[in-house]
C-alpha positions, 0 to 999 in steps of 0.5 A: 058753060061746059061740064068742068074740065082741066086743059091738057095743054099746060102744066099745072105749074106754068098755069099757076105762075101765069095766074099769079101775074095781075097783067096780061102777057102776049102768047100764042095758041099755036107755033107759026107753022100751025097758025099759017096752016088755016088758009081761011083764018089769019091770026092777029095776036093772042093775050093771056089774061090774069085770074085777077087784077091788082085790085082783086077783081076776078077775071075768070069765067068769061063767056061772052064778048061785045065790041062797042065801036063808038066807045072803042070799048070791050065788054066781057061777061062772066057766067057768075054775073059780072060785067067787065069793060076794057080798052084794047091796044093794037099795033100799026099792023093790027096785032093785039098787044094789050088789054087795059081793064076799066071797071067791073060791075055786077049785073043788076035787075031793073030794080037795081038789086044784084041778080041772085046766083041762080039767075046770073049765069050770063053766057051770050052777048051782043050789042045794039047801037054800038056802031051807029056814030052815036056815043052813049046809046049802046044797049047790051043784050045778054042771054042766060042759061037755065031751064025753062019750066012748063009755065015759061019760067025759069033762068033761061032768058034773054034781056037788055042792059045798060052799059053799067050792067043794070037791066033796061027792060023786062026779061024775055023767055021765047019759045025758042028756048023750049026743051033746052037741057040744063047747062046747054041752053041759050049760049049764043046771040048775034045781031044779024042784018035781015033777021035782027037778033038770033039766039043759038042753043048750045046742045040739042033740045029735047027730042031733037036728033043728037047733032042738031040744035036750034037757031031762032030769032029772039022774037020767035018769028023764025027758027033753023036746024043747025048741024053741029060738027061730027066731034064727040060733045060738040056744042055751040058757044058763040055766033057773030055776023059775017057778011050776011051770014053767021060765024059760029064758034063750036067746042068739043071736049073729049076727056081726057085727051083733046079740046077741038075748037071750030070756026064755021060759016052758017048761011040761014035758008028761008026753009029753016035749014042751015048751010055750014062750011068749015073755016078752021079746025083747031085741035089740042091733039094736033098742037093747038094750045087752045082752051074752052073758047065761049065768046066771040065779037066782031071788031070791024071789017072781017076781024074778030075777037074770041075768049075762053072761059077758064072755069076758075081753074088753075089748069086753064087759061083766059085767052083773048085771041084776034083773028081775021076771016079771009 
C-alpha cells in the first residue's frame, strides 16, 4: 500500500460520477495508438469498478488478485481485510467485458474471529490447488503488511485461508521479512514452479541499497536481490509466474505530476541475483490513464489481470485490466 495520493489523470467531477454507479463499465487505460505501442504486451480490456455495489458492499482498497481456474472465480483482497469473490465475462475474442460480484467476507483468524484492524492489512495473494482439475480444494495464501519486531512478532506475515476467508493454518513470519519498513513490507506473493511460494518486499529493507529489494522463498530456503526500476519512489507491488520466471508489477508515484507503472520479467539466478528485463512502461505523463496498480494474477496461457487500489479516494479509480504477454 503506497502513501495516500491523488490521481492527476481524471477530473474530480468525472471520478465522482463514476463512483456513484453501482455497476462496472468498460473503459480504456490509453488511446488506441498507445495501447498498440507496447510490443511485448497486448491489451484485452479494462473495467472501471464502482466504489460500492447495490447492497452497499465496498469495493475500494483492492491490493491482491487470485484466479481460480477450477471454479472460474476471481478472488480479490482489500487492505482493510475484506475478501471479495466475482465472476468475469469475456467475449469471443477474449476481451474482458463484465464483472459480476458474488459475495464479500471479512478475513477471520483460525478461531473464526474477524481480524483486528491492525492485523488485517492484506496486500498479497496467490492461490494453491486452483488449477488441478479438482473443485473445492483451493487455498488462499495471503501476505499482510506491517513491521517485524525483534522477537519475530508483528503484523507482517503470510497465512493460508479457506475460500470463505477463514484462516486454515497458523500465521508464518519468515526471516525474509526482517528489516522491512512500515508500509513497505510483504506486497507480493507468487507460486513459482521450482521454488514454490516466493514473496517480494515492496521497498528496500533496512541497510539495503536504495534501489534493491528482497525476494525470498516463504520457507526461507533462498533469497534474491531484485533491482527496482530507476523511477523515483519505485516499489514492487505484485508478482506472478511467467514461463518459469516472474512477471513483476512496479508502481512509481512522483507527486504531484506522474504515475508510472512497469511490467517487468525477472529471472531468478541460483547465486541470488535477478536478471530483469522490461516488458512495458506506462506513464501518465505520456498519456496513459493508469492508477495505483497493486494486484496481479495469471488467468491462463500468457494472460493476466491487474487491479488498482483507489485508496478510497474519489479522485482515483479501481481499474481491472486484462493483458497478454506476447
